[in-house]
KETI-429367 format. One record per residue: residue in one letter; x, y, z of N, C-alpha, C in turn; residue number from 1. Coordinates in pm, 1 decimal. Layout:
N
 res      nxx      nyy      nzz     caxx     cayy     cazz      cxx      cyy      czz   n
   a        X        Y        Z        X        Y        Z        X        Y        Z NUM
...
END
This chain:
98
 res      nxx      nyy      nzz     caxx     cayy     cazz      cxx      cyy      czz   n
   x   -864.1  -3343.7  -1416.6   -846.4  -3287.5  -1282.9   -720.1  -3213.9  -1272.9   1
   x   -726.1  -3098.2  -1214.2   -600.7  -3012.5  -1193.3   -542.3  -3051.4  -1057.2   2
   x   -420.9  -3111.4  -1064.3   -358.5  -3148.5   -936.8   -317.5  -3031.2   -857.6   3
   x   -285.8  -2919.4   -912.0   -236.9  -2801.9   -835.7   -358.3  -2736.7   -766.5   4
   x   -472.2  -2731.6   -835.7   -589.7  -2663.2   -777.8   -713.8  -2754.3   -800.3   5
   x   -731.2  -2857.1   -715.0   -848.7  -2941.3   -731.1   -980.7  -2864.1   -720.2   6
   x  -1084.0  -2911.2   -781.5  -1211.2  -2837.8   -781.1  -1272.1  -2826.1   -638.7   7
   x  -1245.2  -2921.2   -554.2  -1300.9  -2909.5   -417.2  -1213.8  -2838.1   -319.7   8
   x  -1103.4  -2782.4   -359.8  -1014.8  -2706.1   -270.3  -1049.8  -2561.1   -277.3   9
   x  -1082.6  -2502.7   -161.1  -1124.1  -2362.2   -154.3  -1024.9  -2274.8    -73.1  10
   x   -907.9  -2332.1    -43.3   -807.4  -2258.4     34.8   -769.9  -2122.5    -32.4  11
   x   -755.7  -2121.6   -161.5   -715.9  -1996.9   -227.5   -824.5  -1885.6   -218.2  12
   x   -941.1  -1930.0   -213.4  -1057.3  -1832.7   -196.9  -1049.7  -1770.3    -55.8  13
   x  -1031.0  -1856.2     44.8  -1018.3  -1806.5    187.3   -896.6  -1712.4    198.4  14
   x   -785.0  -1754.9    135.3   -664.9  -1677.8    138.5   -681.4  -1534.2     82.8  15
   x   -748.8  -1532.6    -39.9   -772.1  -1403.7   -105.0   -862.1  -1312.5    -17.1  16
   x   -967.3  -1373.9     43.5  -1055.6  -1303.7    128.0   -983.0  -1243.9    248.2  17
   x   -890.2  -1321.4    305.2   -811.2  -1272.5    416.9   -717.6  -1153.8    376.6  18
   x   -658.4  -1168.7    259.8   -573.2  -1057.5    209.1   -655.5   -936.7    183.6  19
   x   -765.4   -953.0    117.6   -856.7   -835.0     89.2   -906.3   -768.2    212.0  20
   x   -934.6   -851.5    317.8   -977.5   -792.7    443.7   -864.3   -711.5    509.1  21
   x   -743.4   -763.8    497.8   -627.5   -700.9    563.2   -579.3   -573.5    490.9  22
   x   -571.0   -583.1    353.1   -509.2   -467.8    291.1   -588.2   -410.2    173.8  23
   x   -708.4   -462.0    147.8   -789.6   -423.3     33.3   -824.4   -277.5     38.7  24
   x   -837.5   -219.4    157.1   -868.5    -75.4    176.4   -766.3     18.8    115.4  25
   x   -644.3    -29.8     98.7   -544.1     59.6     43.7   -545.7     68.1   -107.0  26
   x   -635.8    -13.7   -171.1   -647.4     -7.1   -318.0   -775.4     73.2   -353.9  27
   x   -775.7    197.8   -317.1   -902.3    272.9   -334.9   -888.6    396.2   -422.1  28
   x   -766.7    421.7   -473.4   -748.7    539.0   -557.8   -659.1    510.1   -674.9  29
   x   -683.3    574.9   -786.2   -594.9    574.5   -899.4   -578.3    438.2   -959.8  30
   x   -450.6    413.8   -999.5   -416.3    288.4  -1072.6   -440.3    166.8   -988.7  31
   x   -413.0    173.8   -860.4   -435.4     56.6   -776.8   -581.0     21.9   -763.8  32
   x   -670.3    117.4   -763.5   -814.8     91.5   -760.1   -853.9     19.0   -886.2  33
   x   -807.4     60.2  -1000.7   -838.5     -0.3  -1128.3   -782.4   -147.9  -1129.9  34
   x   -663.0   -170.7  -1080.2   -608.6   -305.4  -1077.5   -688.3   -395.9   -980.7  35
   x   -726.9   -344.4   -869.4   -810.7   -430.0   -781.3   -949.2   -460.8   -843.3  36
   x  -1003.7   -360.4   -913.0  -1132.1   -381.7   -979.0  -1118.4   -495.6  -1083.9  37
   x  -1010.7   -494.0  -1163.7   -993.4   -601.1  -1259.1   -969.2   -732.5  -1187.6  38
   x   -887.6   -729.3  -1083.9   -866.4   -853.8  -1006.6   -992.6   -915.8   -956.9  39
   x  -1079.8   -826.9   -905.5  -1208.3   -879.5   -849.5  -1297.4   -943.7   -953.4  40
   x  -1285.0   -900.7  -1073.9  -1363.6   -968.9  -1184.0  -1303.7  -1106.3  -1206.4  41
   x  -1175.9  -1120.2  -1212.5  -1110.6  -1251.2  -1226.3  -1139.0  -1336.3  -1102.5  42
   x  -1140.4  -1277.8   -986.6  -1172.9  -1351.2   -867.3  -1306.9  -1408.7   -863.8  43
   x  -1404.0  -1328.5   -908.9  -1540.4  -1377.1   -924.0  -1543.5  -1498.7  -1014.1  44
   x  -1480.6  -1488.4  -1126.8  -1476.7  -1603.3  -1222.5  -1415.9  -1726.2  -1156.7  45
   x  -1313.8  -1707.9  -1079.5  -1251.0  -1821.4  -1012.6  -1346.7  -1881.7   -912.2  46
   x  -1412.4  -1799.0   -833.2  -1504.0  -1848.7   -727.4  -1620.5  -1920.8   -796.7  47
   x  -1679.9  -1863.5   -894.8  -1790.7  -1923.5   -962.0  -1756.5  -2052.5  -1028.0  48
   x  -1631.4  -2065.4  -1073.6  -1577.5  -2185.3  -1135.9  -1566.4  -2301.5  -1040.5  49
   x  -1554.5  -2274.6   -914.8  -1555.0  -2385.5   -814.4  -1689.9  -2443.1   -787.4  50
   x  -1794.6  -2370.1   -832.8  -1931.4  -2425.0   -827.6  -1975.9  -2463.1   -686.5  51
   x  -2037.3  -2586.1   -685.1  -2095.4  -2625.4   -557.9  -1994.8  -2658.6   -446.3  52
   x  -1866.9  -2655.5   -478.0  -1767.3  -2685.0   -379.5  -1743.3  -2568.5   -280.2  53
   x  -1795.7  -2451.1   -317.7  -1784.7  -2334.2   -223.9  -1901.6  -2341.0   -127.9  54
   x  -1868.7  -2349.7     -1.8  -1968.9  -2350.4    104.8  -2046.4  -2221.8    117.8  55
   x  -2162.9  -2230.4    171.2  -2246.3  -2111.2    196.0  -2172.2  -2008.6    279.3  56
   x  -2101.4  -2056.2    378.1  -2023.2  -1968.0    469.4  -1914.4  -1892.5    391.5  57
   x  -1848.8  -1963.5    301.8  -1745.2  -1893.9    221.0  -1805.7  -1795.9    126.7  58
   x  -1920.5  -1830.9     64.0  -1991.5  -1729.0    -18.7  -2024.0  -1602.9     60.5  59
   x  -2062.6  -1622.7    186.4  -2091.2  -1501.4    266.5  -1959.5  -1417.6    292.4  60
   x  -1847.4  -1493.2    313.3  -1721.9  -1423.8    329.7  -1678.8  -1343.3    205.4  61
   x  -1702.3  -1405.7     82.1  -1671.0  -1334.7    -37.9  -1760.4  -1212.6    -53.1  62
   x  -1885.4  -1233.3    -28.9  -1984.7  -1119.9    -35.5  -1951.2  -1009.6     60.7  63
   x  -1901.2  -1045.0    180.2  -1863.8   -945.1    279.5  -1742.9   -863.6    226.7  64
   x  -1647.8   -928.8    161.9  -1534.3   -852.1    108.1  -1579.6   -759.4      0.9  65
   x  -1667.5   -801.3    -85.6  -1716.1   -709.2   -190.7  -1795.2   -592.9   -125.5  66
   x  -1875.9   -623.4    -28.5  -1955.7   -517.5     38.5  -1861.7   -418.3    105.5  67
   x  -1750.5   -468.3    164.4  -1651.8   -375.6    223.4  -1575.7   -290.7    121.5  68
   x  -1536.5   -350.7     14.7  -1440.4   -286.0    -77.6  -1508.0   -222.7   -193.3  69
   x  -1602.7   -292.9   -260.4  -1667.0   -243.2   -379.6  -1817.0   -275.5   -375.2  70
   x  -1892.2   -202.8   -292.0  -2032.5   -239.9   -267.9  -2115.1   -220.1   -397.9  71
   x  -2076.0   -135.6   -490.2  -2153.2   -110.3   -608.3  -2100.6   -193.2   -730.6  72
   x  -1997.1   -267.1   -711.9  -1939.7   -343.8   -822.3  -2040.1   -453.5   -859.6  73
   x  -2043.8   -477.2   -990.0  -2133.5   -581.9  -1043.3  -2089.1   -714.9   -993.9  74
   x  -2179.8   -790.0   -946.1  -2156.0   -928.3   -900.4  -2215.6  -1024.2  -1002.6  75
   x  -2140.2  -1123.1  -1046.3  -2187.9  -1210.2  -1140.3  -2254.0  -1336.0  -1080.6  76
   x  -2356.6  -1387.1  -1141.0  -2423.5  -1502.5  -1085.5  -2394.0  -1630.3  -1166.5  77
   x  -2333.7  -1615.3  -1277.6  -2292.8  -1732.2  -1357.1  -2150.2  -1723.2  -1404.8  78
   x  -2087.7  -1836.9  -1431.3  -1953.9  -1837.5  -1484.1  -1946.2  -1769.9  -1618.4  79
   x  -2054.0  -1786.9  -1700.5  -2052.7  -1722.8  -1831.0  -2049.6  -1570.8  -1822.9  80
   x  -2122.9  -1515.1  -1726.5  -2117.3  -1372.5  -1709.2  -1975.5  -1327.3  -1671.4  81
   x  -1915.2  -1396.7  -1581.2  -1777.9  -1365.9  -1542.1  -1678.1  -1382.9  -1660.9  82
   x  -1695.2  -1490.6  -1732.1  -1613.1  -1508.8  -1853.3  -1624.2  -1394.8  -1953.7  83
   x  -1747.4  -1352.5  -1975.6  -1769.1  -1237.1  -2068.7  -1699.1  -1113.6  -2015.3  84
   x  -1706.4  -1090.0  -1884.8  -1641.6   -969.4  -1830.5  -1491.0   -976.4  -1837.9  85
   x  -1439.8  -1099.4  -1815.1  -1290.4  -1115.6  -1828.4  -1251.6  -1095.8  -1972.4  86
   x  -1328.5  -1143.8  -2066.2  -1298.9  -1128.2  -2207.3  -1300.8   -978.0  -2245.3  87
   x  -1393.0   -898.4  -2189.2  -1397.1   -757.7  -2214.4  -1275.4   -689.5  -2160.1  88
   x  -1233.3   -733.6  -2038.8  -1110.0   -670.4  -1983.2   -988.3   -704.8  -2072.0  89
   x   -980.6   -830.7  -2109.7   -865.0   -864.7  -2191.9   -866.1   -795.0  -2329.1  90
   x   -981.4   -779.0  -2383.0   -989.7   -708.8  -2513.2   -945.6   -563.2  -2493.9  91
   x   -997.5   -498.0  -2396.0   -963.0   -358.5  -2375.6   -813.4   -343.1  -2339.3  92
   x   -757.6   -438.1  -2268.8   -612.9   -431.6  -2228.8   -526.1   -449.8  -2356.8  93
   x   -571.9   -528.5  -2451.3   -491.8   -549.4  -2574.3   -485.6   -417.5  -2651.7  94
   x   -598.7   -342.0  -2653.6   -601.5   -214.5  -2729.3   -512.9   -109.5  -2657.7  95
   x   -514.2   -113.2  -2527.5   -438.3    -10.2  -2456.7   -288.6    -32.9  -2465.0  96
   x   -247.7   -162.9  -2494.4   -104.6   -197.3  -2500.8    -46.6   -154.9  -2641.4  97
   x   -136.4   -145.6  -2742.2    -90.9   -120.8  -2881.7    -46.2     23.8  -2900.0  98
END
C-alpha cells in the first residue's frame, strides 16, 4: 500500500479535473498542446489504476474534461492500453532527446 497515495483516495483526480476545467483551454496550441496531450495519457493511466475506487460521478467529471478539451482524443478502457500508450510516449521521448 502506498501511504502517500492510497488506492481509495481520489482527491488528486478531482484536483486535476478542477485545474483542467479552470485553465485547460489555454493549452490548445503548439508545444503546450502537445504537453497536455501527453499529460492526459498519463492521467488516464492514473485514473484507470484507481480501478473500482473511482465513483461513477468522478468518471463523468473526467469524461467531461476530455469532452471539453480533447473530444477526439483516444480514451483507454483498460490499464494495459494506457500503459502501452505511456510506453510509446516514453520510447519516442527517448529518441527525441538523443
